[in-house]
C-alpha positions in Angstrom: -55.8 -2.0 -33.7 -53.6 -5.4 -33.4 -51.7 -3.6 -36.0 -50.9 0.1 -34.1 -50.1 -2.3 -31.3 -47.5 -3.9 -33.4 -46.3 -1.0 -34.6 -46.5 0.7 -31.1 -44.2 -2.3 -29.6 -42.2 -2.3 -32.5 -41.0 1.1 -32.4 -40.9 1.0 -28.6 -38.3 -2.1 -28.8 -36.2 -0.4 -31.6 -35.8 3.2 -29.7 -35.7 2.4 -26.6 -33.8 -1.1 -26.3 -33.2 -3.5 -23.2 -34.2 -0.5 -21.3 -38.0 -0.4 -22.3 -38.1 -4.5 -21.5 -36.9 -4.2 -18.2 -39.3 -1.2 -17.4 -42.8 -2.9 -18.6 -42.0 -6.2 -16.7 -41.2 -4.6 -13.8 -44.1 -2.5 -13.7 -46.1 -6.1 -14.8 -44.5 -7.8 -12.1 -45.6 -5.2 -9.5 -49.0 -4.9 -10.5 -48.4 -1.7 -11.2 -50.0 -1.7 -15.0 -49.5 -3.2 -17.9 -48.9 -0.4 -20.6 -48.5 -3.0 -23.3 -49.0 -7.3 -22.8 -45.9 -8.9 -22.1 -47.4 -11.9 -23.8 -46.6 -9.8 -27.0 -44.0 -7.5 -25.8 -41.1 -10.9 -25.6 -42.1 -13.0 -28.1 -41.6 -9.7 -30.6 -38.5 -8.8 -28.6 -36.7 -12.3 -29.7 -37.9 -11.5 -33.3 -35.8 -8.1 -33.5 -33.4 -8.9 -30.9 -32.3 -12.4 -30.2 -29.8 -13.6 -33.1 -28.1 -16.3 -31.4 -28.9 -19.2 -28.5 -27.5 -17.0 -25.7 -29.0 -14.0 -26.8 -32.5 -16.1 -26.1 -31.2 -17.1 -22.2 -30.4 -12.9 -21.8 -34.0 -12.1 -22.7 -35.3 -14.4 -20.7 -33.2 -13.9 -17.8 -33.7 -10.0 -18.2 -37.3 -10.0 -18.4 -37.5 -13.3 -15.6 -35.7 -11.3 -12.9 -37.6 -8.0 -14.0 -40.9 -9.4 -13.0 -39.5 -11.3 -10.2 -37.9 -7.8 -9.0 -41.5 -6.1 -9.2 -43.3 -9.0 -7.3 -40.9 -8.5 -4.6 -41.6 -5.3 -4.3 -45.2 -5.3 -4.2 -44.8 -8.6 -1.9 -42.9 -6.1 0.4 -45.2 -3.3 -0.1 -48.3 -5.7 0.9 -46.5 -7.6 3.6 -47.1 -4.3 5.6 -51.0 -3.6 5.2 -53.7 -5.7 6.0 -56.3 -7.1 3.8 -58.4 -4.3 3.6 -55.6 -1.6 3.1 -55.0 -3.6 -0.2 -58.7 -3.7 -1.7 -58.4 0.2 -1.0 -55.0 0.9 -2.2 -54.2 3.6 -4.8 -52.6 1.6 -7.5 -53.5 -1.9 -6.8 -56.9 -2.4 -8.5 -58.2 -5.8 -6.9 -61.8 -6.6 -6.3 -62.8 -8.4 -2.6 -64.3 -11.6 -5.1 -60.8 -11.7 -6.6 -58.6 -11.5 -3.7 -60.7 -13.8 -2.1 -60.4 -16.6 -4.7 -56.6 -16.1 -4.6 -56.9 -16.5 -1.0 -58.3 -19.6 -1.0 -55.7 -20.9 -3.8 -52.8 -20.2 -1.8 -54.4 -21.5 1.7 -54.8 -24.8 -0.6 -51.5 -24.8 -2.2 -49.2 -22.3 -0.6 -46.2 -21.3 -2.4 -46.8 -23.7 -5.6 -49.9 -21.5 -6.1 -47.5 -18.7 -7.1 -45.1 -20.9 -8.7 -48.0 -22.3 -11.0 -49.9 -18.4 -11.4 -46.7 -17.6 -12.8 -47.0 -19.6 -15.6 -51.0 -18.4 -16.8 -51.7 -15.4 -18.4 -54.1 -12.8 -17.0 -53.4 -14.3 -13.7 -49.5 -13.9 -13.7 -48.1 -12.6 -10.2 -51.7 -12.1 -8.4 -51.1 -14.7 -6.5 -48.3 -12.4 -4.8 -51.0 -10.2 -2.9 -52.1 -13.3 -0.7 -48.4 -14.7 -0.5 -47.5 -11.3 1.2 -51.0 -10.9 2.9 -49.9 -14.8 4.7 -46.3 -13.7 5.8 -44.5 -15.8 3.2 -40.9 -16.2 3.8 -39.4 -13.5 1.1 -37.0 -16.1 0.2 -39.3 -18.8 -0.8 -41.7 -16.8 -2.3 -39.0 -15.5 -5.1 -37.8 -18.5 -5.4 -41.2 -19.5 -6.5 -42.3 -16.6 -8.3 -38.8 -16.6 -10.2 -39.0 -20.1 -11.1 -43.0 -19.7 -12.6 -41.9 -16.8 -14.7 -38.8 -18.2 -15.7 -41.3 -21.0 -17.3 -43.3 -18.6 -18.8 -41.0 -16.4 -20.0 -39.4 -19.8 -21.8 -42.4 -20.1 -23.5 -43.0 -17.0 -24.8 -39.6 -17.0 -26.2 -39.9 -20.4 -27.7 -43.0 -18.4 -29.4 -40.5 -15.8 -30.6 -38.6 -18.4 -32.5 -41.3 -20.1 -33.6 -42.4 -16.9 -35.5 -38.6 -16.5 -36.7 -38.9 -19.6 -38.4 -42.2 -18.9 -40.2 -40.5 -15.9 -41.5 
């Protein structure tokens, strides 16, 4: 299956280019679905597009802005709801247990938890939900979200650079 994923990702990156990256990372940030694993897509994009240092920074900026925009959209959407309506949301699938754990982390660490969680595969962006439910300041949320995302995307770009040097 991994070879099919590699082939599909490579084809989409070549055929659709940077708009593909924007869409994938925007949807990932909004927790509306992962078309393909972004942990795989960004290093692949480095291999395909980045031939100079400024390209690395451009990929980090483009994907981080897209991901953060998705999280900001989610933050604004959830800010208008209560916990029950989030649990029963049509597109955002979250269990009561996971949301309780996320709320606990957010209560303990505040927006720092958003920053850290955006650097952890598998839970990236999830603390957007308790941040919104707790009426966090939107600008501070965006700053913490973007910072964590940029750090994580820098690591992924580093993986891509490593792949280039290996091959």
